[in-house]
N, C-alpha and C positions, 0 to 999 in steps of 0.2 A: 504493499500500500504506500502510495506517495505521501510525503509530508503534508501536502495540501489536503489530500483526502483524509488523512488521519486526523488533521485539525478539524475538518468539517464533521467527522464522526463524533469527536469529542464534544462538539457543540450540541449534539443531540441530548446529552446528559441532562441539561438543565430543563428540559421540556417534557419529561415523561410524566404528563399529567395524571391525576388520580384515576382516570378511567381510560387512559390511553396505553395500549400494550407497548411494552418495551421491546424493541427489536433486538435481535442477538448482538448486533454490532454495538449498540448502546450499552447492553449489559456487560460486554467485555470492557468497554471504556469505563463504566462505573466502577468495575473491579480494579482497573488500573489506577484510577484516581484514589480509591480507598487505600490501595497498597502504597501509593506515593505519599499519602498523608500519615500512614501508620508510624514510620520511624520519626518520632517527634524530635529526636535530637538534631535532625536537620533543619528544623523550623527555628528561624532566628528568634522568635519571641518565646519559644518554649525552651528556656536556657537550662532548666534544671528538672530532671525526671526521677521518679522513684526515690525521692529524698525524704519522704515522711516515714520514719522508721517505727514499726509497730512496737518495738521494744521500749521506745522512749515516749510513746503516745498512747494514752488510754482512750481508745476510739469510742468506748462506750459512753464517755462523757461529752462527746462532740455532738453538735446538732446533726440530724440526718436529713438526707435529700434522696428521694427515690430516683432511679434511672428514668430517663424520659420526662423529668420535671426540670424546672428552671428556678433560678433565684436572681434578684437584682442586688448586686454589691455596690454600694455607694459609700465613698470615702473622700476625705480631703487630705491631699498629699503636700508635704512641704519640700519643694525643690530649691528653696532659697530664692535669689533674685531672678534667676534664669528659668522662668516657667515654661515648660515645653508644650507642644501641642498635645492633643489627646493621643494621636498616633505615636508620638515620641514618648509619652508617659507610659504607654503600653509596653514599650521596650524595656522599661525599668521595673516592670512587675513580673516576677518569676512565677511560672506555673509549675506547681509541684504535684506529682502524681504517685500514688502507691496502689496500683490495681490489684484486686484479689488474685487474678490469674497471672500477674507479673508482666503483662504485655500492654504496651500502648499507653493511652491516656485515659483519665477518668472523667474529664469534663472538657468543655471548650467555651471560650468567650465568643459570643455571636456578634455583639456590637457594643460600642462604647461611645459615650458623649459626655460633655461637661464644659466647664469654664472656669477661669480664675476667680477667686473670691476677693472681697475687699481686704481681707487680712493677708493677701499675698500667697494664698495656697491654691491648689488646683482641685476643684470639685470634679470628681469623675464617677460616672455610674457605668457598670459593666454587667451585661446580661449573660449569665452563666448557665449553660445547659449541661445536665448530668448525662454521661454517656455509658458508663459501666461501673460495676461495684468496686469499692475500694475507698481510699482516702484521697482528698484533694485539698489544695490550698493555694492561695495567692499571697506572695510575699513581696514587699516593697524593698527592692535590692539596696538602695542607698542606706537604709537604716536597719534592715532585717525584720521590720515589723510585719506580723501576720495580719493581712487585711481581711482574710476569709479562710475558714477551714471547716470542712464538713466530712462526715462519713456518708458515702454514697451507697445505698442499699438497693437490692433488686426491686424492680417495680412490682407492686401488688395489683395493679390494674392497667388497662391499656392507656396509651397516651391520650390526652384530652383532644389533641389535634389530629385530624385525618391526614395532615401533611407531614407527620412525623417520619423521619428516616433520611438517609443520605442520598436522596434524589433531589436535585435542584429544581424547584418549581417556582414560577413567577406569575404574579398577578399584576394587572394594570387597572387603575381606577378609571372611571368614566367621567370624571370631573365633578360628579355629585357625591363622591365617596363610595360608590359601589365598585367592588373589585371584580375583575373578570380574569379567569384562568386562561393562560396562553398554551397553545399547542405548537410545539416546534419539532414534531416527530419527523418532519421532512429535512431536518438538518439546517434550518435557517441560520445564515452567518450573521444576521443582524436582528435585533428585537423587532424592528419594523417589518421584517419579512415573515414574522411568526403569524399565526392565526389566532384570533380571539375565539376560543373554542365554542362558547354557546352562541355566538353570533355568526360564526363561519365567515369572518371577513379578515383581511390582513390588518395588522396593527397599524400600518401606515394610513389606512382609511379610518380606523377607530381613534387614532391619536392625531389631532390636527397640528399642523406646523405652527409653532409659537405658543402652543397650549402647555400648561403645567399639569403634571399628573403625578400621582403616587405609584411608585413601583415597589412591590413587596416581594421579598425573596424568602424561601423556605429551604433550609439545608441544616437540619439539626435532629438530634435524638428526640427532642421535645416537640418538634414541629412548630416552633415559635417564629412569628413573623419578624422580618428585619426590613424596615421600610425607609425609603429615601424619596425626596421629591426631585423632579427633573423637568426640564422644558425641552420639547422636541425642537431641534434646529435642523431643518432640512432632513438630511439622511442620517442624523445622529441625534443623541440627547445630551443635555448638559445639566449636571447637578446644580440645584439652586442653593444648596447648603453643603458645606464640606463634612458636616456631621449628620449622622453618626459614622464613625469608622466601622466598616462592615467586614465581618468574618476574619478578624485579625489572626485567628489560629488556623485558618484554612486559606492560605494565600493563593493556592491554585484556583479555588472557587471564586475568590475575590477578583483575580485576574480574568477569569472566564466571564464573569459578569461585566467587568469593565470593558472587555472587547465587544460583547453583545450590545451593550448600551451605547457604544461609541465614545466612551470616556478616554480612550487612549488610541 
């Protein structure tokens, strides 16, 4: 398969809608992406793994979070006079994992946003999705302060969202707040070439040039929405706000979204 065709097949991944059968090629690509993301030591923001030692931590005293559930972690960080962007701050927050099976990660940050405070600190909120049983924590590297720590336990019920799972799904709003699921099973290279599933029309007919819309992405164990606002500008879209930072722990997915939306 040529590199151009391989890239086109990879773009099928984000569109395997809830009622759209995943073709064999897309299934292979989904597996490749999962494998690529599994070795977290290669992820620039996941700088420390398996560092929560059970011998030194009484997990029974920790708050619990079920797999496929999420939590919002909100803190104020002191960086001194040079307050970084949210993306920069995420680089200074270590992800620590201790999975029960000893493999991979136990959680992922889905998105993050915030702003400097009047006191000279950075207020940051991070949406954390629990992925597998074990321990997990967020540690502020400059001080070693633990920002969040939890014992992640097996789920006792199905995820609340039907979009739960590691298949990238996208919805676009109609301008009045109603989201429409997109179908890109034909391997559309651009968001505008996808089909609005329920209306059976191309996105370029659904999303007028110059109009602002909400684009929502689903790629997580919890099926939690990650939403941005963007304006269509001819054959691409432009984000109207730089926040939230989306999928910082899954850079391959963030890049795929950026290409599809025309942000790069």
